[in-house]
C-alpha positions as CSV (number, residue, x, y, z in Angstrom):
1,M,-14.3,-9.4,-11.1
2,S,-15.4,-10.8,-7.8
3,R,-13.4,-10.6,-4.6
4,F,-12.4,-14.2,-4.7
5,E,-11.0,-13.9,-8.3
6,H,-9.0,-10.9,-7.2
7,D,-7.5,-12.8,-4.3
8,R,-6.6,-15.7,-6.5
9,I,-4.9,-13.4,-9.0
10,R,-3.1,-11.4,-6.4
11,G,-1.9,-14.6,-4.7
12,S,-0.5,-15.9,-7.9
13,L,1.4,-12.7,-8.6
14,W,3.1,-12.3,-5.2
15,T,5.1,-15.2,-4.0
16,K,5.0,-16.1,-0.3
17,G,7.1,-18.2,2.0
18,R,10.3,-19.9,0.9
19,T,9.9,-19.0,-2.8
20,G,9.6,-15.3,-2.0
21,T,12.6,-15.5,0.3
22,V,14.7,-17.2,-2.3
23,I,13.6,-14.8,-5.0
24,G,14.4,-11.8,-2.7
25,A,17.8,-13.2,-1.8
26,A,18.6,-13.8,-5.4
27,I,17.7,-10.2,-6.3
28,I,19.8,-8.8,-3.5
29,L,22.7,-11.1,-4.5
30,I,22.5,-10.0,-8.2
31,L,22.4,-6.3,-7.1
32,F,25.3,-7.0,-4.7
33,I,27.5,-8.5,-7.4
34,R,26.5,-6.0,-10.1
35,F,26.8,-2.6,-8.3
36,S,29.6,-1.7,-6.0
37,L,27.6,1.2,-4.4
38,I,25.0,-1.3,-3.1
39,R,27.8,-3.2,-1.4
40,W,28.7,-0.2,0.6
41,F,25.0,0.6,1.4
42,L,24.3,-3.0,2.5
43,G,27.5,-3.2,4.5
44,I,26.9,0.1,6.3
45,S,23.2,-0.9,6.9
46,V,24.2,-4.2,8.4
47,V,26.7,-2.6,10.7
48,I,24.2,0.0,11.8
49,G,21.6,-2.7,12.4
50,V,24.0,-4.8,14.5
51,V,25.0,-1.8,16.6
52,M,21.4,-0.8,17.2
53,A,20.4,-4.3,18.1
54,A,23.3,-4.6,20.6
55,A,22.4,-1.2,22.1
56,I,18.7,-2.1,22.6
57,H,19.7,-5.5,24.0
58,W,22.1,-3.9,26.4
59,Y,19.6,-1.2,27.5
60,F,16.8,-3.6,28.3
61,E,19.2,-6.0,30.0
62,H,20.1,-3.2,32.5
63,K,16.7,-1.6,32.7
64,P,14.1,-4.4,32.4
65,I,10.5,-3.7,31.4
66,T,8.2,-3.7,34.4
67,S,4.5,-3.2,34.6
68,P,3.2,0.1,36.0
69,D,1.5,-1.7,39.0
70,E,4.7,-3.5,40.1
71,G,6.2,-0.8,42.2
72,K,2.9,0.6,43.6
73,I,2.3,0.3,47.3
74,V,-1.3,-0.7,48.1
75,L,-2.5,0.7,51.5
76,H,-6.0,-1.0,51.5
77,L,-7.6,2.1,53.1
78,N,-10.9,1.7,51.3
79,D,-11.1,-2.1,51.3
80,D,-13.6,-4.1,53.2
81,E,-11.3,-7.1,53.5
82,P,-8.1,-7.1,55.4
83,P,-4.9,-7.2,53.4
84,R,-3.7,-10.7,52.4
85,K,-0.4,-11.9,53.7
């Protein structure tokens, strides 16, 4: 089997895009309805995810990401040109 035939077969077995999303959502919905333990697992996972997202958002709101060179003071001691104003 050539490489191209393998890609064609693999592409037909694994859905992508909207179809994959719909199939994944359908599987989750079926599991959610059928098993009560999965309801608890998904519920707790969503709560943990929302809390973590809020904590990360709050942290980077109060401590923004800066580049390492932003706070550095350049003295221009070894420069041939005078410092720019």
